[in-house]
C-alpha positions as CSV (number, residue, x, y, z in Angstrom):
1,M,94.1,90.6,67.1
2,R,94.8,94.0,68.1
3,I,94.0,93.0,71.9
4,A,96.8,90.7,71.6
5,L,99.3,93.1,70.2
6,L,98.6,96.0,72.9
7,Q,99.1,93.1,75.4
8,I,102.6,92.1,74.1
9,L,103.3,96.2,73.8
10,Q,102.4,96.1,77.3
11,I,104.5,93.5,78.3
12,L,107.5,94.7,76.4
13,L,107.2,98.2,77.7
14,T,107.2,97.4,81.3
15,V,110.4,95.3,81.1
16,A,112.0,98.1,78.8
17,V,111.3,100.9,81.1
18,A,111.5,99.4,84.3
19,P,115.7,99.7,84.5
20,L,115.2,103.6,83.0
21,L,112.8,104.2,86.2
22,T,115.6,102.9,88.6
23,G,118.3,104.8,86.9
24,L,116.2,107.9,87.1
25,V,115.7,107.7,90.7
26,R,119.5,106.8,91.0
27,T,120.3,110.1,89.3
28,V,117.7,112.3,90.9
29,K,118.9,111.1,94.3
30,S,122.5,112.2,93.3
31,R,121.7,115.7,92.0
32,L,119.8,116.4,95.2
33,N,122.9,115.4,97.1
34,G,125.0,117.5,94.8
35,R,126.7,114.9,92.7
36,Q,126.6,114.1,89.0
37,G,125.7,110.8,89.6
38,P,125.5,107.6,86.8
39,S,123.3,108.4,83.9
40,P,119.7,107.1,83.8
41,L,120.6,104.4,81.1
42,Q,123.4,102.7,83.5
43,P,121.0,100.3,84.8
44,Y,120.9,98.8,81.2
45,R,124.7,98.5,81.2
46,D,124.9,96.6,84.5
47,I,122.5,94.3,83.3
48,A,124.3,93.8,80.1
49,R,127.4,93.5,81.9
50,L,125.9,91.1,84.3
51,L,124.5,88.5,81.6
52,K,128.0,88.6,79.7
53,K,129.8,87.2,83.0
54,E,130.4,83.6,84.2
55,V,128.3,82.3,86.7
56,A,130.1,81.6,90.2
57,M,128.1,79.2,92.5
58,A,128.7,77.4,95.7
59,A,129.4,73.8,95.4
60,N,126.3,72.8,97.9
61,A,123.6,75.0,95.9
62,S,120.7,73.4,94.8
63,W,118.6,73.3,91.6
64,L,116.1,75.7,93.8
65,Y,119.2,78.2,94.0
66,R,119.4,77.8,90.0
67,A,116.2,78.2,89.0
68,S,114.9,81.0,91.5
69,P,116.2,84.0,89.6
70,Y,114.0,83.0,86.5
71,L,111.2,82.2,88.6
72,I,111.2,85.4,90.7
73,F,111.5,87.7,87.5
74,T,108.8,85.4,85.7
75,A,106.2,85.9,88.6
76,I,106.8,89.9,89.1
77,W,107.0,90.2,85.3
78,L,103.7,88.7,85.2
79,A,102.3,90.5,88.0
80,A,103.6,93.6,86.4
81,V,101.7,93.1,83.2
82,I,98.5,92.4,84.4
83,I,97.8,95.8,85.7
84,P,96.3,98.2,83.5
85,T,98.6,100.6,82.7
86,F,97.7,102.9,79.2
87,T,94.6,101.1,78.3
88,M,91.8,99.1,79.4
89,G,90.5,95.4,77.9
90,M,93.9,94.1,77.7
91,L,94.2,90.0,76.7
92,L,95.2,89.4,80.5
93,A,92.2,91.6,81.8
94,P,90.5,88.6,83.4
95,T,93.2,87.6,85.4
96,A,94.3,91.2,86.7
97,D,92.7,90.6,90.3
98,L,94.6,92.6,93.6
99,I,94.4,88.9,95.7
100,A,96.0,87.2,92.6
101,L,98.5,90.1,92.4
102,V,99.4,90.1,96.0
103,A,100.0,86.1,95.7
104,M,102.2,86.5,93.0
105,L,104.4,88.9,94.8
106,G,104.4,86.6,98.0
107,S,105.4,83.6,95.7
108,A,108.1,85.5,94.4
109,R,109.5,86.9,97.9
110,F,109.0,83.2,99.4
111,L,111.3,81.9,96.3
112,L,114.0,84.8,97.1
113,A,113.8,83.8,101.0
114,L,114.5,80.1,100.1
115,A,117.1,80.7,97.8
116,G,118.9,83.0,100.6
117,M,118.9,80.4,103.1
118,D,119.6,77.5,100.3
119,I,123.8,77.4,100.5
120,G,123.7,78.1,104.3
121,T,125.5,81.4,104.5
122,S,124.6,83.6,107.7
123,F,124.1,86.8,105.6
124,G,121.5,84.7,103.7
125,G,119.9,83.6,106.6
126,I,119.3,86.8,108.7
127,G,118.2,88.7,105.1
128,S,115.2,86.1,104.9
129,S,114.2,85.9,108.3
130,R,114.4,89.9,107.8
131,E,112.2,89.6,104.6
132,M,109.4,87.2,106.4
133,M,109.4,89.7,109.3
134,I,108.5,92.6,106.5
135,A,106.2,90.1,104.8
136,A,104.4,89.1,107.8
137,L,103.6,92.8,108.1
138,A,103.0,94.0,104.1
139,E,100.6,91.5,103.1
140,P,98.2,91.9,105.3
141,A,97.8,96.1,105.2
142,M,98.1,95.1,101.2
143,L,95.2,93.2,101.5
144,M,93.6,95.3,103.9
145,V,93.9,97.8,100.8
146,T,92.1,95.4,98.6
147,F,89.3,95.2,101.0
148,T,89.0,98.8,101.0
149,M,88.9,99.3,97.6
150,A,86.3,95.9,97.2
151,L,84.1,97.8,99.7
152,I,83.7,100.9,97.4
153,V,83.9,99.1,94.0
154,H,82.5,95.5,94.9
155,T,85.2,94.1,93.1
156,T,88.8,93.1,93.6
157,S,89.3,93.1,89.3
158,L,91.9,96.1,88.6
159,P,90.3,96.9,85.5
160,D,86.8,97.4,87.3
161,I,88.6,99.7,89.6
162,A,90.1,102.0,87.4
163,M,87.1,102.1,85.2
164,Y,85.1,103.2,88.6
165,F,87.4,106.0,89.4
166,L,87.1,106.9,85.6
167,S,83.5,107.2,85.1
168,N,82.1,107.9,88.3
169,P,82.7,110.9,90.0
170,V,84.5,110.1,93.3
171,S,84.8,112.6,96.0
172,I,87.7,112.3,98.5
173,R,87.2,110.0,101.2
174,I,89.1,109.4,104.5
175,S,89.6,105.7,103.8
176,I,90.8,106.1,100.7
177,V,93.2,108.4,101.6
178,L,94.3,106.1,104.5
179,G,94.5,103.3,101.5
180,L,96.8,105.4,99.7
181,I,99.3,106.3,102.4
182,S,99.4,102.5,103.6
183,L,100.0,101.3,100.0
184,L,102.8,103.7,99.9
185,L,104.5,102.5,102.9
186,V,103.9,99.0,102.0
187,A,105.6,100.0,98.6
188,I,108.8,101.3,100.2
189,A,109.0,98.3,102.1
190,E,108.8,95.9,99.6
191,N,111.1,97.2,96.9
192,A,113.9,97.8,99.9
193,R,113.9,101.6,99.8
194,I,115.1,103.8,102.4
195,P,114.0,104.1,105.6
196,V,113.4,100.5,105.5
197,D,116.2,99.3,103.4
198,N,119.3,101.0,101.7
199,P,119.7,99.4,98.1
200,A,123.0,100.9,97.6
201,T,124.5,99.6,100.8
202,H,126.2,95.9,101.8
203,L,126.4,96.8,105.5
204,E,125.5,93.4,107.3
205,L,124.0,94.9,110.0
206,T,121.1,96.7,108.2
207,M,120.8,95.3,104.7
208,V,117.6,93.1,104.0
209,H,117.4,92.3,100.1
210,E,120.9,92.4,99.5
211,A,122.1,89.9,102.4
212,M,119.8,87.4,100.2
213,V,121.3,88.1,97.0
214,L,125.0,88.2,97.9
215,E,126.2,84.6,96.5
216,Y,124.2,85.4,93.2
217,S,126.7,86.5,90.0
218,G,126.5,86.6,86.3
219,R,123.0,85.8,84.6
220,H,121.5,84.8,87.9
221,L,122.3,88.1,89.5
222,A,120.7,90.1,86.3
223,M,117.6,88.3,86.4
224,I,117.5,89.3,90.4
225,E,118.1,93.0,89.8
226,G,115.8,93.1,86.6
227,A,113.2,91.8,89.1
228,A,113.7,94.2,91.6
229,M,113.7,96.7,88.9
230,V,110.3,95.6,87.6
231,K,109.0,95.2,90.9
232,L,109.4,99.1,91.4
233,A,107.5,100.1,88.3
234,L,104.9,97.5,89.2
235,Y,104.1,99.5,92.4
236,I,104.2,102.6,90.9
237,S,101.8,101.5,88.2
238,L,99.6,99.9,90.7
239,I,99.1,102.8,92.8
240,A,98.9,104.9,89.6
241,C,96.0,102.0,88.6
242,L,94.3,102.7,91.8
243,F,94.6,106.1,92.9
244,V,95.6,108.3,89.8
245,P,93.8,106.0,86.5
246,W,93.4,109.3,84.7
247,G,95.0,109.1,81.4
248,I,94.1,105.0,80.6
249,A,92.6,104.8,76.9
250,L,89.1,103.2,77.3
251,D,88.7,102.3,73.9
252,N,91.3,99.9,72.2
253,G,90.3,101.2,68.9
254,D,91.5,104.8,69.4
255,N,95.2,105.2,68.4
256,E,95.3,108.6,69.5
257,A,93.5,107.6,73.0
258,I,96.4,104.7,73.1
259,V,99.1,107.1,72.2
260,W,98.2,109.5,75.3
261,G,98.1,106.6,77.2
262,I,101.4,105.6,77.1
263,L,102.7,109.1,77.4
264,S,100.3,109.4,80.7
265,Y,101.8,106.0,81.9
266,L,105.5,107.2,81.4
267,A,104.8,110.4,82.9
268,K,103.2,108.6,86.1
269,L,106.5,106.3,86.3
270,A,108.5,109.1,86.0
271,C,106.7,111.8,88.8
272,G,106.6,108.2,91.2
273,G,110.4,108.0,90.6
274,I,111.0,111.8,91.3
275,L,109.1,111.8,94.3
276,L,110.5,108.6,95.5
277,A,114.3,110.2,95.2
278,V,113.0,113.1,97.0
279,F,111.6,111.4,99.9
280,E,114.8,108.9,100.5
281,T,116.9,112.0,100.1
282,S,114.8,113.7,103.0
283,I,114.6,110.9,105.4
284,A,117.4,108.5,106.9
285,K,117.5,104.6,107.4
286,M,115.7,103.3,110.7
287,R,116.9,100.3,112.5
288,V,115.8,97.3,111.7
289,F,113.8,97.0,115.1
290,R,111.9,99.9,114.2
291,L,110.7,98.4,110.9
292,A,107.8,96.5,112.9
293,E,106.6,99.9,114.0
294,F,106.9,101.3,110.2
295,L,104.8,98.3,108.7
296,G,102.6,98.3,112.1
297,G,101.6,101.8,110.9
298,A,100.4,101.0,107.4
299,M,98.3,97.8,108.7
300,L,96.7,100.3,111.3
301,L,96.0,102.9,108.6
302,S,94.6,100.4,106.2
303,L,92.8,98.5,108.8
304,L,91.1,101.7,109.8
305,G,90.3,102.8,106.5
306,V,88.3,99.3,106.1
307,I,86.5,100.0,109.4
308,L,85.4,103.8,108.6
309,L,84.4,102.8,105.2
310,Y,82.3,99.6,106.6
311,L,80.8,101.7,109.3
312,A,80.1,104.4,106.7
313,Q,77.9,102.0,104.4
314,V,76.2,100.4,107.1
315,L,75.1,103.8,108.9
């Protein structure tokens, strides 16, 4: 019963803090640019406003266009809640696998690309094609990071990987550093952040994610925006689970450890959001044609990490 309650707490906590994380990033970026900026709570108001609005939809929109926002949000939310955040031994722990996580994120991306092309607008088609180009390089890089962790821990289970690093003294390895850098680059691309994409612009020559959702409105747009916020929290949680697992409670029966785990998880999200804002402020948006070089570098780093680790184990 306690495990189920903790799992419900994680499910609610994940969706509750995701808008706050996005708001924190926007506020920090505004302050770094010398502007007051919106409140960190503004994303909550935006979601509530969109939920109250009436849905405007193209006449030729199919059932897929209507259902995709709900399916995308569900897939990303489910992928986020299987990641160990503040305690081990969750109810969904047996399903917390890195390969399954990549598959759920790929399914959400596939649905979003189909929805972008469904009503036949030029912007939707451009955004979907660019999204698939990014996915063709980002997914293999993320799988290589998965293989790196699997070679070290001999499993792709997220709780087992976090437990291994918590219970064993692990020295700094070049392969782990390369995997971390690769995952950071993939996270930036997957969340449509600068320099890959700018979530605050609607310039048709550069936008990727926004091009696919231009025709959405009302509650459908609220689901899409909410899914993007949860996805950002997901990647920060994943990086924290794989590379900075310290603070996660090992005993579900220890209330003090649970509270400390929640506080440490919130601190990790805040640090990740601040670092992302600083990074985006200090770098410029790159051209679309250079995205292949950016993600190709992530793929190369993750591949080098796997090769170096394999050679170290064999020799």
